[in-house]
C-alpha positions as CSV (number, residue, x, y, z in Angstrom):
1,N,-153.4,79.0,60.2
2,D,-152.5,76.3,62.7
3,N,-151.5,78.9,65.3
4,V,-155.0,80.5,65.3
5,M,-157.8,79.3,67.5
6,T,-161.2,80.7,66.6
7,K,-164.2,81.0,68.7
8,N,-167.5,80.4,66.9
9,E,-169.0,80.3,63.4
10,N,-171.5,83.1,64.0
11,N,-168.9,85.8,64.8
12,E,-171.1,87.1,67.6
13,P,-169.7,90.4,69.1
14,V,-169.1,90.4,72.8
15,I,-170.6,93.2,74.8
16,L,-167.7,94.8,76.6
17,F,-169.4,98.0,77.7
18,R,-172.3,100.2,76.7
19,L,-172.5,103.8,75.7
20,A,-175.8,105.3,77.0
21,C,-177.3,108.7,76.2
22,D,-178.4,110.8,79.2
23,A,-182.0,112.0,78.4
24,R,-181.6,115.1,80.6
25,T,-178.4,116.5,79.1
26,G,-178.0,114.6,75.8
27,S,-174.5,113.6,76.7
28,F,-173.1,110.1,76.3
29,V,-172.1,108.1,79.3
30,P,-170.3,104.7,79.4
31,T,-171.9,102.0,81.5
32,F,-170.2,98.7,82.6
33,S,-171.3,95.3,83.7
34,R,-171.6,94.8,87.5
35,S,-169.1,92.0,87.3
36,T,-166.3,94.3,86.0
37,S,-165.6,96.1,89.3
38,L,-162.0,96.7,88.5
39,L,-162.9,98.4,85.2
40,Q,-165.5,100.6,87.0
41,Y,-163.0,101.7,89.6
42,L,-160.3,102.5,87.0
43,A,-162.8,104.4,84.9
44,C,-163.4,106.6,87.9
45,N,-159.7,106.6,88.9
46,D,-160.9,105.2,92.2
47,M,-158.4,104.1,94.9
48,R,-160.2,100.8,95.3
49,A,-158.7,99.7,92.0
50,A,-155.2,99.7,93.6
51,S,-153.5,96.6,95.0
52,D,-152.6,96.2,98.7
53,S,-148.9,97.2,97.9
54,T,-150.1,100.4,96.2
55,I,-152.3,101.3,99.1
56,L,-149.4,100.7,101.5
57,R,-147.3,102.9,99.4
58,A,-149.9,105.6,99.5
59,A,-150.1,105.3,103.3
60,N,-146.3,105.7,103.6
61,M,-146.3,108.7,101.4
62,A,-149.1,110.3,103.4
63,K,-147.1,110.1,106.6
64,Y,-144.6,112.6,105.1
65,R,-146.9,114.6,102.9
66,R,-150.4,115.1,104.4
67,S,-152.2,116.1,101.3
68,A,-154.8,114.4,99.1
69,S,-152.7,115.0,96.0
70,S,-149.9,112.9,97.3
71,V,-152.2,110.0,98.0
72,R,-153.8,110.2,94.6
73,G,-150.4,110.5,92.9
74,S,-149.1,107.4,94.7
75,V,-152.2,105.4,93.8
76,T,-152.0,106.3,90.2
77,A,-148.2,105.9,90.1
78,F,-148.4,103.8,87.0
79,G,-151.2,105.8,85.4
80,S,-153.6,102.9,85.0
81,G,-156.7,104.6,86.5
82,R,-155.9,107.9,84.9
83,A,-155.4,106.3,81.5
84,V,-158.7,104.4,81.6
85,R,-160.6,107.5,82.9
86,D,-159.1,109.7,80.2
87,A,-159.9,107.1,77.5
88,F,-163.6,106.9,78.4
89,E,-163.9,110.6,78.9
90,S,-162.4,111.1,75.4
91,L,-165.0,108.7,74.0
92,S,-167.8,110.7,75.7
93,R,-166.5,114.0,74.3
94,S,-166.1,112.5,70.8
95,M,-169.6,111.2,70.8
96,N,-170.9,114.5,72.1
97,V,-169.1,116.4,69.3
98,L,-170.4,113.9,66.7
99,G,-174.0,114.5,68.0
100,Q,-173.6,118.2,67.6
101,R,-172.1,117.8,64.1
102,T,-175.1,115.8,63.0
103,G,-177.6,118.3,64.4
104,V,-178.5,116.9,67.8
105,G,-179.8,119.7,69.9
106,G,-180.0,122.2,67.0
107,A,-180.2,122.4,63.2
108,W,-177.5,123.4,60.8
109,R,-177.9,126.8,59.1
110,D,-176.7,126.9,55.5
111,R,-175.2,130.3,55.0
112,D,-173.9,129.6,51.4
113,D,-173.5,126.8,48.9
114,K,-170.4,125.5,50.7
115,S,-172.2,124.8,54.0
116,A,-173.2,121.3,53.0
117,S,-169.7,120.2,52.1
118,L,-168.3,121.7,55.2
119,R,-170.8,120.0,57.3
120,Q,-170.1,116.7,55.7
121,R,-166.3,117.1,56.3
122,A,-166.9,118.0,59.9
123,I,-169.1,114.9,60.4
124,H,-166.4,112.8,58.8
125,L,-163.7,114.1,61.1
126,A,-165.9,113.6,64.1
127,C,-166.5,110.0,63.0
128,Q,-162.8,109.3,62.8
129,D,-162.3,110.7,66.3
130,V,-165.1,108.4,67.6
131,K,-163.6,105.4,65.9
132,V,-160.2,105.9,67.4
133,S,-161.7,106.5,70.9
134,L,-164.0,103.5,70.6
135,M,-161.1,101.2,69.6
136,T,-159.1,102.3,72.6
137,C,-162.0,102.0,75.0
138,C,-162.8,98.5,73.7
139,G,-159.2,97.5,74.4
140,M,-159.4,99.0,77.9
141,A,-162.6,97.1,78.6
142,A,-161.3,93.8,77.4
143,L,-158.0,94.2,79.3
144,Y,-159.4,95.4,82.7
145,G,-162.9,94.0,82.3
146,L,-163.0,90.7,80.5
147,S,-159.4,89.6,81.3
148,A,-159.4,90.6,84.9
149,V,-162.7,88.8,85.6
150,A,-161.6,85.6,83.7
151,M,-158.3,85.6,85.6
152,G,-160.1,85.8,88.9
153,V,-162.5,83.0,88.0
154,A,-159.7,80.7,86.8
155,T,-157.4,81.2,89.8
156,G,-159.5,82.6,92.6
157,V,-157.0,85.5,92.9
158,Q,-158.0,89.1,92.0
159,A,-155.9,90.5,89.2
160,S,-154.3,93.9,89.6
161,P,-153.0,96.5,87.1
162,D,-150.2,97.8,89.2
163,M,-148.1,94.8,90.0
164,A,-146.3,94.3,86.6
165,G,-143.8,97.2,86.9
166,G,-145.6,100.0,85.2
167,K,-147.1,100.7,81.8
168,L,-146.1,98.8,78.7
169,E,-143.5,100.5,76.4
170,P,-144.3,99.2,72.9
171,N,-141.5,101.1,71.2
172,S,-138.7,99.9,73.6
173,A,-135.9,97.9,72.1
174,T,-136.5,95.0,74.5
175,F,-140.1,94.7,73.7
176,L,-139.5,94.9,69.9
177,A,-137.0,92.2,70.2
178,T,-139.5,90.0,72.0
179,L,-142.1,90.6,69.2
180,K,-139.5,89.7,66.6
181,E,-138.6,86.5,68.4
182,H,-142.2,85.4,68.4
183,N,-142.9,86.5,64.8
184,I,-145.3,89.3,65.8
185,D,-145.5,92.4,63.5
186,S,-143.6,95.3,65.2
187,S,-146.3,97.7,63.9
188,T,-148.9,96.0,66.1
189,S,-150.7,98.7,68.1
190,F,-150.3,97.7,71.7
191,L,-152.0,99.8,74.4
192,P,-149.4,101.7,76.4
193,T,-151.1,100.7,79.7
194,P,-150.0,98.6,82.6
195,P,-150.7,94.8,82.0
196,V,-153.3,93.3,84.3
197,S,-151.5,90.5,86.2
198,L,-151.6,88.2,89.1
199,L,-148.8,86.7,91.3
200,V,-147.8,83.2,90.4
201,D,-144.6,82.6,92.4
202,Q,-142.0,84.6,94.3
203,K,-138.7,84.1,96.1
204,L,-136.4,86.1,98.3
205,V,-133.0,86.9,96.8
206,E,-130.1,88.0,99.0
207,N,-126.8,89.4,97.6
208,S,-123.7,90.3,99.5
209,S,-120.9,92.6,98.4
210,W,-117.9,94.2,99.9
211,T,-117.0,97.9,99.7
212,S,-113.5,99.3,99.2
213,D,-113.4,100.0,102.9
214,G,-114.0,96.3,103.7
215,D,-117.6,96.7,104.8
216,R,-120.1,94.1,103.9
217,V,-123.2,95.3,102.1
218,K,-126.2,93.0,102.1
219,E,-129.0,93.5,99.6
220,S,-132.3,91.6,99.6
221,Y,-135.3,91.8,97.4
222,A,-138.3,89.8,96.3
223,D,-138.2,88.2,92.8
224,Q,-141.8,87.8,91.7
225,E,-143.1,85.9,88.7
226,L,-146.5,87.1,87.4
227,F,-148.9,86.1,84.7
228,G,-150.1,89.1,82.8
229,V,-152.2,90.1,79.9
230,L,-151.4,92.7,77.2
231,C,-153.7,94.2,74.6
232,S,-153.5,95.4,71.1
233,V,-156.2,96.8,68.8
234,N,-156.3,97.9,65.2
235,E,-158.8,97.9,62.3
236,S,-157.4,94.9,60.4
237,N,-156.9,92.4,63.2
238,G,-159.5,93.6,65.7
239,L,-158.9,93.4,69.4
240,T,-156.2,90.9,70.7
241,L,-155.1,90.0,74.2
242,Y,-151.6,88.7,74.6
243,G,-150.6,86.7,77.7
244,A,-147.1,86.9,79.1
245,E,-144.8,85.7,81.9
246,I,-143.5,88.8,83.7
247,R,-140.8,89.0,86.3
248,V,-140.5,92.0,88.6
249,K,-138.1,93.1,91.4
250,L,-139.6,94.3,94.6
251,E,-137.2,95.8,97.2
252,S,-139.8,96.3,99.9
253,P,-143.5,95.8,100.3
254,S,-144.1,99.6,99.8
255,S,-141.6,100.1,96.9
256,I,-142.6,100.4,93.2
257,P,-142.1,97.1,91.3
258,T,-139.4,97.1,88.7
259,R,-140.0,94.9,85.6
260,T,-137.0,92.8,84.8
261,G,-138.4,90.5,82.1
262,L,-141.3,89.9,79.9
263,V,-141.8,86.7,77.9
264,L,-144.9,85.9,75.8
265,T,-146.5,82.5,76.3
266,K,-149.0,80.3,74.5
267,F,-152.5,79.3,75.4
268,V,-153.1,75.6,76.0
269,V,-156.5,74.4,74.9
270,D,-157.3,70.6,75.2
271,G,-153.6,69.9,75.2
272,D,-153.0,71.9,72.0
273,E,-151.1,75.2,71.9
274,Y,-152.3,78.2,69.9
275,S,-150.7,81.5,69.2
276,T,-153.9,83.4,69.0
277,Y,-157.5,83.0,70.2
278,Q,-159.9,85.0,68.0
279,N,-163.6,85.5,67.7
280,R,-163.7,84.6,64.0
281,T,-164.4,81.7,61.7
282,N,-161.8,79.3,60.3
283,E,-162.5,75.7,59.1
284,G,-161.1,72.9,61.2
285,D,-161.3,74.7,64.6
286,V,-162.7,73.2,67.7
287,E,-166.3,74.2,68.3
288,P,-167.2,75.7,71.7
289,P,-169.9,74.1,73.8
290,A,-173.5,75.1,73.0
291,K,-174.6,78.1,75.0
292,R,-177.6,80.4,75.0
293,T,-177.1,83.6,73.1
294,K,-178.5,87.0,74.0
295,T,-180.6,88.6,71.2
296,E,-181.3,92.3,71.2
297,A,-183.1,94.3,68.6
298,N,-180.9,97.0,67.0
299,F,-183.9,99.3,66.3
300,H,-182.5,100.5,63.0
301,K,-185.1,101.4,60.3
302,G,-185.1,99.3,57.2
303,N,-183.5,96.3,59.0
304,D,-185.8,93.7,60.5
305,D,-182.9,91.4,61.5
306,D,-181.9,91.2,65.2
307,C,-178.4,91.8,66.3
308,V,-177.2,88.6,68.0
309,T,-174.6,89.4,70.7
310,Q,-172.8,87.4,73.3
311,D,-172.9,88.3,76.9
312,L,-169.7,89.2,78.6
313,M,-169.9,86.4,81.2
314,E,-170.2,83.8,78.5
315,E,-166.9,84.9,77.1
316,V,-165.5,85.1,80.6
317,E,-166.4,81.4,81.2
318,R,-164.6,80.2,78.1
319,F,-161.6,82.5,78.6
320,A,-161.3,81.3,82.3
321,G,-161.2,77.7,81.2
322,I,-158.4,78.5,78.8
323,L,-156.5,80.4,81.4
324,S,-156.9,77.6,83.9
325,E,-155.5,75.0,81.5
326,T,-152.7,77.4,80.4
327,L,-151.6,78.0,84.0
328,A,-152.1,74.2,84.8
329,M,-154.5,75.1,87.6
330,D,-156.3,71.7,87.1
331,E,-153.1,69.6,87.5
332,P,-151.4,68.8,90.8
333,A,-147.9,69.2,89.4
334,A,-146.6,72.1,87.4
335,T,-145.8,71.6,83.8
336,T,-143.1,73.3,81.7
337,T,-144.2,75.5,78.9
338,T,-142.3,76.9,75.9
339,D,-141.6,80.6,75.6
340,V,-143.7,81.3,72.6
341,A,-146.4,83.8,71.7
342,L,-149.8,83.8,73.4
343,A,-152.8,85.8,72.3
344,A,-156.5,85.9,72.9
345,A,-158.9,88.0,70.9
346,V,-162.5,89.0,70.9
347,S,-164.3,90.8,68.2
348,P,-164.6,94.6,68.5
349,V,-167.9,96.0,69.7
350,S,-170.1,97.0,66.7
C-alpha cells in the first residue's frame, strides 16, 4: 500500500510502559519511563498535568467555591486525568483477578468433576478482560507518553491534553463524516479521550452586532489552530496514532475551549506523504537509520530466544523527526498541506 509507511523489518515491539508485580502484596502496578512525565501525572490524576489555562480556570473557580472538590473538578474538566487513571487501575484489577483465577496466593479446590471446566472458563474470561484493558492502556501510553514526548522534542513546546476542546466523540456525525472523507473505516476504535495537542497559531476575532434596541454588542474571542494526535487500537490493525489540525474557540483565558473543527492531515517523510506509519514490514519501504536495540531475556521456560524490544526514546527520536518535517519546523517559510488522513502507529506491547 503506497499510503502505508512501515518502520523496520524486525517488527520490534516498543516498550510503552511496564506492569510490575509488588512482592509484598502480590498486586500488579504499572510503571512508566521517567521521560513520560505527562503520562505519569495523568495516571495519578495530578494537577501538574493540566495546562496553564486549566490551572487559571481552577484558580477562578476556587475564588467562588473554596473546596478541594471544585479545584479537582475544574482540573479534570475534560476527564483526561480521570480517564487515564481509571484505565490503568482497571488493568491492575484485571491482572489481579487473573492471578487469583490461576491460583496465585492459593490453590483451587476441586469440589466435583465440573470444577476444572469452571476454572478454565473463569481463566478465559479473566484473560479477555486483561486483553481489553491492556489494549486501552497501550493506547493511553502511546498517546500521552510517546506522542507527547515526541511533540515536545520536535517543537520545543510541551503538549497538553486539555487544549483541543474536550474528549473525542468517535460516534458523532461530524467525526464520522471526516473518516468517510479520508477513507477510514467508521468502525475504527478510537479512544474517547482528549487529543494531546500543541498551539500552532492563533488570532483575535472581533464581531459586532446590533440589538433591536439599537445597542451595539461587540464579541471577541481567540481563534486557535492546534496540531493534535488521536489514537485508535484494535486487534487487527494494532495501535495507530492519527494527527489532525484542530481549531478551537476561546472566549477568555480562563474559559473552556470549544472545538470548532477537526481535519486529519498527512505525515511528511523525506518529502513524501503517507497516510499511516506502522511498525510492520512491507517491501519497498524506506529503512530507518541503524540504531542499537535493547535486548532483554523473557525468562520463559522452553524458549531460549531473547525478546528483542525497542526502547521508547528510540521511537520518540524517529517520531519527532517525522513531526518536525510534517509541521515544517525545519523550513523558514510555512508550506501548505493537503487535508488528508495522517496516521502513525506502533506495535502493541507483547
